[in-house]
C-alpha positions in Angstrom: 148.7 103.4 76.0 145.8 104.9 77.5 143.6 101.5 77.4 146.3 99.9 78.9 146.5 102.4 81.8 143.1 101.8 82.4 143.0 97.7 82.5 146.3 98.2 84.5 144.8 100.3 87.4 141.2 98.7 87.4 142.4 94.9 86.9 145.2 95.3 89.6 142.3 96.6 92.3 140.0 94.2 91.9 142.7 91.5 91.7 143.8 92.9 95.1 140.1 92.9 96.3 139.3 89.4 94.9 142.5 87.4 95.9 141.7 87.3 99.7 137.9 87.1 99.1 135.5 84.6 99.4 133.0 86.1 96.9 129.7 84.5 95.8 127.3 85.5 93.1 123.3 85.5 93.6 121.4 86.8 91.0 124.1 89.1 90.4 124.4 90.0 94.5 128.0 90.0 95.3 128.7 88.6 99.3 131.8 89.7 101.3 133.2 88.3 104.4 134.9 91.2 105.4 134.5 94.8 104.4 132.9 96.5 101.4 132.4 99.6 99.5 129.8 100.7 97.0 130.3 103.8 95.3 129.3 105.8 91.9 132.7 104.9 90.3 135.0 101.9 90.3 138.1 103.8 90.9 136.6 105.1 94.1 135.1 101.9 95.2 138.7 100.4 94.4 140.5 103.1 96.4 138.0 102.5 99.3 138.7 98.5 99.2 142.5 99.6 99.1 142.1 101.5 102.3 140.1 99.1 104.2 142.5 96.0 103.1 145.4 98.1 104.4 143.6 97.7 108.2 142.1 101.4 107.8 138.3 101.5 109.2 135.2 102.8 107.7 136.0 106.3 108.3 139.2 106.3 106.6 137.9 104.5 103.5 134.9 107.3 103.6 137.4 110.1 103.6 139.6 108.4 100.8 136.6 107.8 98.7 135.5 111.5 99.3 138.6 112.6 97.8 138.9 110.2 95.0 135.4 111.1 93.6 136.3 114.6 93.7 138.7 113.5 90.6 137.0 110.8 89.0 133.3 112.1 89.2 133.7 116.0 88.9 129.7 116.1 88.3 128.8 115.3 92.0 132.2 114.1 93.8 133.8 117.4 94.7 135.7 119.4 97.2 133.7 122.3 96.3 130.5 121.0 97.8 129.0 119.4 100.7 127.2 116.6 102.4 126.1 114.3 105.4 127.3 111.3 107.0 125.8 108.9 109.3 128.3 106.9 111.2 127.5 103.7 113.4 130.5 102.0 115.3 130.9 98.6 115.8 129.4 98.8 119.5 126.4 100.6 118.2 127.0 104.2 118.8 125.4 106.4 116.3 126.2 110.2 115.2 125.8 112.5 111.9 128.0 114.5 110.7 126.8 118.0 108.9 129.2 119.4 106.5 126.7 121.2 104.1 127.3 124.3 102.5 126.5 127.9 104.0 125.2 131.1 102.5 127.9 133.7 102.5 128.0 136.5 105.1 126.8 139.0 102.1 123.9 136.9 101.2 120.3 138.4 101.7 117.3 137.0 101.3 116.1 139.0 97.7 119.3 138.2 96.3 118.0 136.1 93.6 114.7 138.4 92.5 114.1 141.1 90.0 112.6 144.4 90.6 108.9 142.8 90.2 110.4 140.4 92.8 110.1 137.2 90.7 113.2 134.6 90.9 116.0 135.2 88.3 116.0 131.7 87.7 120.0 131.0 86.4 121.5 133.4 88.7 121.0 130.9 91.5 121.9 127.9 89.1 125.3 129.1 87.4 128.1 131.4 87.7 129.9 132.4 90.9 127.1 134.0 93.0 125.2 130.7 93.2 128.0 128.9 95.1 127.6 128.4 99.2 130.5 127.9 101.3 131.6 124.6 100.7 131.9 122.1 103.5 133.2 118.9 101.9 137.1 119.2 103.0 136.0 120.4 106.9 133.8 117.5 107.0 136.5 115.0 106.5 138.8 116.8 108.7 136.2 116.6 111.4 135.4 112.8 110.7 139.3 111.9 110.6 139.3 113.8 113.9 137.0 111.8 115.7 137.7 108.2 114.0 140.7 108.3 111.4 143.4 105.7 112.1 145.6 105.9 109.2 147.9 108.8 108.4 145.9 111.4 106.7 148.4 111.8 103.5 147.8 108.5 103.1 144.0 108.7 102.6 144.3 111.5 100.1 147.5 109.6 98.0 145.2 107.4 95.6 143.1 110.7 94.7 146.2 113.0 94.3 147.8 110.1 92.0 144.7 110.1 90.0 144.1 113.7 89.3 148.3 114.2 88.6 148.4 110.8 86.0 145.0 111.1 85.0 142.6 108.2 84.3 140.4 106.8 81.4 137.1 108.4 81.6 134.1 106.1 80.8 131.8 106.4 77.8 129.0 108.0 80.2 131.5 110.8 81.3 132.5 111.7 77.7 128.9 112.1 76.6 128.3 114.2 79.8 132.0 116.6 79.4 130.6 117.0 75.6 126.8 118.1 76.3 128.4 120.7 79.1 131.0 122.1 76.8 129.1 125.5 76.1 128.1 125.8 79.4 131.9 125.1 80.8 133.0 127.4 78.1 130.7 130.2 79.3 131.4 130.7 82.8 135.1 129.6 82.5 136.8 132.1 80.1 140.3 131.4 81.4 139.6 127.5 80.6 139.5 124.5 82.7 140.9 120.8 82.4 137.5 119.5 81.4 137.3 121.9 78.4 138.5 120.2 75.3 139.1 121.5 71.8 137.8 118.4 70.5 135.2 115.9 71.6 135.9 113.7 74.4 136.0 110.0 73.8 135.7 107.0 76.1 138.9 106.1 77.4 140.6 109.5 77.1 143.0 110.5 79.8 141.4 113.1 82.0 144.5 115.0 83.9 143.8 117.5 86.7 147.3 119.3 87.4 145.6 122.2 89.4 143.7 119.9 91.5 146.1 117.7 92.3 148.2 120.6 93.5 145.0 121.3 95.8 144.8 118.1 97.1 148.6 118.1 97.9 147.7 121.4 100.2 145.0 119.3 101.8 146.9 116.3 102.6 150.0 118.7 104.0 147.5 121.3 105.9 144.5 119.4 106.5 141.4 121.7 106.4 143.8 125.1 106.4 145.0 123.6 103.0 141.6 124.7 101.7 140.3 127.5 103.5 143.5 129.6 104.1 146.4 129.9 102.1 146.8 129.8 98.1 143.5 127.4 97.6 141.2 130.4 99.8 142.6 133.1 97.8 142.0 130.9 94.4 138.5 130.9 95.7 138.1 134.4 96.5 139.9 135.4 93.1 136.8 133.4 91.1 134.4 135.2 93.1 135.7 138.7 91.8 136.4 137.0 88.5 132.4 137.0 88.4 129.2 138.4 91.0 130.5 135.9 93.8 130.4 136.6 97.4 132.2 134.0 99.3 135.0 136.1 101.1 138.4 134.7 103.0 136.5 135.3 106.4 133.6 133.1 105.2 136.0 130.3 104.3 138.0 130.5 107.8 134.5 130.5 109.6 133.3 127.6 108.4 132.7 124.6 110.6 131.2 120.9 110.0 129.0 119.9 113.0 128.1 116.7 114.7 124.5 116.4 115.0 122.3 113.7 116.9 120.7 111.5 113.9 117.0 111.1 113.7 116.1 108.0 115.3 112.8 105.8 115.0 111.5 102.3 114.4 109.7 100.5 111.3 108.6 97.1 112.2 111.2 96.4 114.7 113.9 98.0 112.7 115.7 100.7 114.0 116.0 103.6 111.4 119.2 106.0 111.9 119.1 108.9 109.6 120.2 112.4 109.1 118.3 115.4 110.8 118.2 118.9 109.8 119.1 120.7 107.8 118.6 117.6 105.8 115.0 116.6 105.5 115.9 113.1 104.7 115.7 111.7 107.9 112.4 113.2 109.2 110.4 112.6 105.9 112.2 109.0 105.5 110.7 108.0 109.0 107.4 109.9 108.6 106.7 108.1 105.4 107.8 104.3 106.8 105.3 105.8 109.9 102.5 106.8 107.7 102.5 103.1 105.6 103.6 100.7 108.7 99.9 99.6 109.2 99.3 98.8 105.4 99.9 95.0 104.2 102.6 96.1 101.5 103.9 92.3 101.7 100.6 91.0 101.2 99.6 93.7 98.3 103.0 93.0 96.6 105.6 95.1 95.0 104.3 97.9 93.1 100.9 96.5 93.4 97.9 98.9 92.9 97.3 99.4 96.6 101.1 99.2 97.4 101.5 102.5 95.0 98.5 104.1 96.3 99.4 104.1 100.0 102.8 105.2 99.3 101.7 108.3 96.9 99.4 109.3 99.6 102.0 109.3 102.2 104.4 111.1 100.3 101.9 113.7 99.0 101.4 114.7 102.7 104.9 114.3 104.1 106.2 116.4 101.1 103.5 119.1 102.0 104.9 119.2 105.4 108.6 119.6 104.1 107.8 122.5 102.3 106.6 124.1 105.5 108.2 123.3 108.6 112.0 121.9 107.6 115.3 124.2 107.4 118.5 125.1 109.4 117.5 124.1 112.8 120.4 126.8 114.0 117.9 129.5 112.4 114.4 128.0 112.9 113.0 126.0 115.7 112.0 122.6 113.4 109.1 120.5 115.3 111.3 117.2 115.0 109.2 115.6 117.8 106.0 116.4 116.3 106.9 115.3 112.5 108.3 112.1 113.6 105.7 110.7 116.0 104.7 107.6 115.1 100.9 108.2 115.9 100.9 111.6 114.5 101.9 110.0 111.0 99.6 107.2 111.6 96.8 109.4 112.0 97.5 111.9 109.2 96.8 108.9 106.6 93.5 107.7 108.7 91.3 109.8 106.4 92.9 108.7 103.0 90.9 106.7 100.6 92.9 104.6 98.5 89.8 104.5 95.9 90.5 107.9 94.5 93.6 110.1 94.4 93.6 113.1 96.5 94.1 116.5 95.0 97.3 118.0 96.5 95.7 121.7 96.3 93.9 120.1 99.1 96.8 118.8 101.1 97.5 121.2 103.6 100.9 121.2 105.8 100.2 120.2 109.3 99.4 122.4 112.0 101.4 122.8 115.4 101.1 124.8 117.9 103.9 127.4 118.0 105.5 126.7 114.9 115.8 120.3 97.5 120.0 118.3 92.0 119.6 115.2 91.4 123.4 115.0 90.6 124.5 114.1 94.0 126.5 111.0 94.8 126.5 108.4 97.5 128.3 105.8 99.1 128.4 102.9 101.8 131.0 101.5 103.7 131.3 98.7 106.3 134.6 97.7 107.4 135.6 94.3 109.1 134.8 95.2 112.6 131.5 96.4 111.6 132.0 100.2 111.8 129.8 101.6 108.9 129.6 104.7 106.9 126.6 106.2 104.9 127.8 109.2 103.1 125.9 111.4 100.4 127.8 114.6 99.1 126.8 116.9 96.4 127.6 120.0 94.4 123.6 120.3 93.8 123.1 120.3 89.9 124.9 118.3 87.4 128.6 120.0 87.5 127.2 122.4 90.4 127.2 126.3 89.2 129.8 125.1 86.0 132.4 127.5 87.7 135.7 126.1 87.6 138.3 127.7 90.5 141.1 128.6 88.6 144.4 127.7 89.6 142.8 125.3 92.0 141.3 122.9 89.8 137.6 122.1 91.2 134.2 123.2 90.7 132.0 125.1 92.8 128.5 124.3 94.1 125.3 125.7 93.3 123.6 125.1 96.3 122.0 128.4 96.8 119.4 127.1 94.5 118.3 124.7 97.4 117.2 127.8 99.6 113.5 129.0 98.8 114.6 132.0 96.7 111.3 133.2 97.1 108.6 131.3 99.3 106.0 129.4 97.2 108.5 129.1 94.1 109.9 125.9 93.3 113.4 125.4 92.8 115.6 123.4 90.2 113.8 120.1 91.4 110.3 121.6 91.7 110.5 121.5 95.7 108.5 124.3 97.2 109.7 126.0 100.2 108.7 128.8 103.0 110.3 131.0 105.3 111.9 128.1 107.2 114.4 128.0 104.5 114.6 131.3 103.3 118.3 132.9 102.2 120.3 134.2 105.6 123.8 134.8 105.9 125.5 131.7 107.5 122.5 129.9 107.2 122.7 125.9 105.6 120.0 125.2 103.0 117.7 122.7 103.2 118.4 119.1 101.5 116.8 116.0 100.6 119.9 113.9 101.2 119.0 110.6 103.0 122.1 108.9 104.2 120.9 106.0 106.3 121.8 103.2 108.4 119.1 100.4 109.9 119.8 98.0 112.8 117.7 94.7 113.6 117.6 93.4 117.2 120.9 95.7 118.1 122.9 94.4 115.0 124.0 96.1 111.9 121.5 95.2 108.9 121.4 98.0 106.2 123.6 100.9 105.0 121.9 102.8 102.5 121.7 106.2 100.4 121.2 107.7 97.2 121.4 110.9 95.2 118.4 112.3 93.1 117.5 115.6 94.7 113.8 115.6 95.7 113.8 111.9 94.4 116.1 110.7 97.1 114.0 110.2 100.0 111.6 108.2 97.9 114.6 106.3 96.7 115.8 105.4 99.7 112.1 104.7 101.0 111.6 102.2 98.2 115.1 100.5 98.6 114.2 99.8 102.0 111.0 98.5 101.7 112.2 96.0 98.8 114.3 94.7 101.4 112.3 94.5 104.6 108.8 93.9 102.6 109.7 92.2 99.7 112.8 90.2 100.4 114.7 91.2 97.8 118.7 91.0 97.7 120.3 94.0 97.9 121.2 94.1 94.3 117.8 93.5 93.6 116.6 96.3 95.7 118.4 98.8 93.9 117.8 97.5 90.2 114.0 97.8 90.9 112.2 100.5 88.9 111.0 103.4 91.2 108.5 106.0 91.1 108.2 109.2 92.7 105.6 111.9 94.3 106.3 114.9 96.1 102.9 116.8 96.8 103.7 119.3 94.1 103.7 119.1 90.9 100.7 116.7 91.5 102.2 113.8 89.5 103.6 110.3 89.8 107.1 110.4 88.2 108.0 107.0 86.9 110.6 105.3 85.4 110.1 103.1 82.1 109.7 99.9 83.5 107.8 101.1 86.9 104.3 100.3 87.6 103.0 98.0 85.0 100.7 99.2 82.4 97.7 97.7 84.2 98.3 99.5 87.3 98.9 102.6 85.8 95.7 102.4 83.6 93.8 101.9 87.4 95.3 104.7 89.0 95.2 107.3 86.1 91.0 105.8 85.8 90.9 107.4 89.8 92.8 110.4 89.2 96.4 110.0 89.7 98.5 111.4 87.0 101.4 109.9 85.3 104.6 111.3 84.3 107.0 109.1 82.3 110.8 110.3 83.3 114.4 109.1 82.9 116.1 106.8 85.8 115.4 108.0 89.7 118.2 108.0 91.7 121.7 105.7 91.9 121.4 103.8 95.0 124.4 102.3 97.0 123.1 99.6 99.0 124.8 97.1 101.8 122.7 94.6 103.3 124.0 92.5 106.4 123.1 88.8 106.0 122.3 86.8 109.4 125.8 85.2 109.1 127.3 88.5 109.1 128.6 88.6 105.7 127.8 91.9 103.3 125.6 91.7 100.5 126.2 94.6 98.3 124.0 96.4 95.5 125.5 98.8 93.0 123.2 100.7 91.0 123.1 99.7 87.3 121.8 103.3 86.3 125.5 104.7 86.3 128.9 103.2 86.1 128.8 102.3 89.9 130.3 99.7 91.6 130.7 97.4 94.7 134.0 95.9 95.5 134.9 94.1 98.9 137.0 91.2 100.3 
């Protein structure tokens, strides 16, 4: 019965999508005439497509997808976390929505340090104290107020249905649920829907009755259905059950904020990305500006010189990230200086591609006066050309591993994205300073990089990815794959990736990234190679010259592109 349910749900959605589309195949790249949705889970993509076909716009679809991912993708999809959205309407007007989590009012700079002033690592990673005040529901409410068109309840209905009736989990999810079982049990003595006596298996039905009830409260009362009433009581009750500090006032006071996007250019392509407290937009633009004068196209994809130029740029940009980036409401971030094209080109002027620079000798720039890899991203374009690039997270995989009893969702562990102690790395090895120190009400720094690109005044790309510290470099490489190396949307996300973040001083490489000959050449000249598992899960939409939408869903997960 379970398998039949799975087939019924997925096939019915896909059939609906394909019946009115003229979908073509080009080296596994799908092209759609009207709207397109690319997410980390087939059911979330199907729900986004359903909303678009009902006449909803890109914001409507984004809201429906966000709540759907909270049900079907609990390791990163969420209502207990936060994120960022970059939006471009059909007329070219752009905006950025910050619904990043905040430090609770009871937070303090040294709250995760022991008596010797050393970080207590697990304290900022697991349990109630690791959680920041969630922003996702407020973010979706704010987005709806700005551009929503279909009824709010209609946008939440698919997610409520999936939570109430359940859905068959994928093989990858079954493996994750089983691997995290002991940790879930440790932090949820009262039990949780994700904890099962026997092993989870592919196709098992995952029913989340408490989450369905919470989503119904949100459908009925909007943001007040989460930040006030029973759901807020459950969250505060969970704090009291452990060592958490989120209060009713923290929840009531939370607000999502519209900010001006980071905007710049790379070879006549207009880059529109997320401003602080995300470091993504500034770092991405700085990287693009740093390598703009290098003949990457001539050198070729992941050639020796191409890799060296990108790595040396990353080394310098991540050094500045660690020093100058934080919540702009609490710290004066030198945005103008860090995104100045001349400054970034000059930063590379003394770089020799003949030998690796020692990261210990690379210092942050000096100006006068002056971030799980388990995040998730989705890209959406509707029939009118409105575009959403949205990245959302609970930080580590399954966040703090705390399941809010009574409300049925996971809390984030975003407090680890602060600089717990200046100079000490977070869970992704990222360093930070006083700009990202813990303060009550402050938003923690992020690497999330939802990005939209224009060419000649027209929409060109909608791209983003999860990946913790690797987010920025994965988005960078995907953009270059399209703009410099003439890849299709699908090829651009399929391509193997590498990453450097200043410290630790090595190049992270996927198995198929950088061929053996080039690796040997790099190592000979002082570059350290660190083999690792998959980097990022990019979702990309490229608008073709004729206006059709070319999609790329990352094969590193269960990701799926759909459209019509």
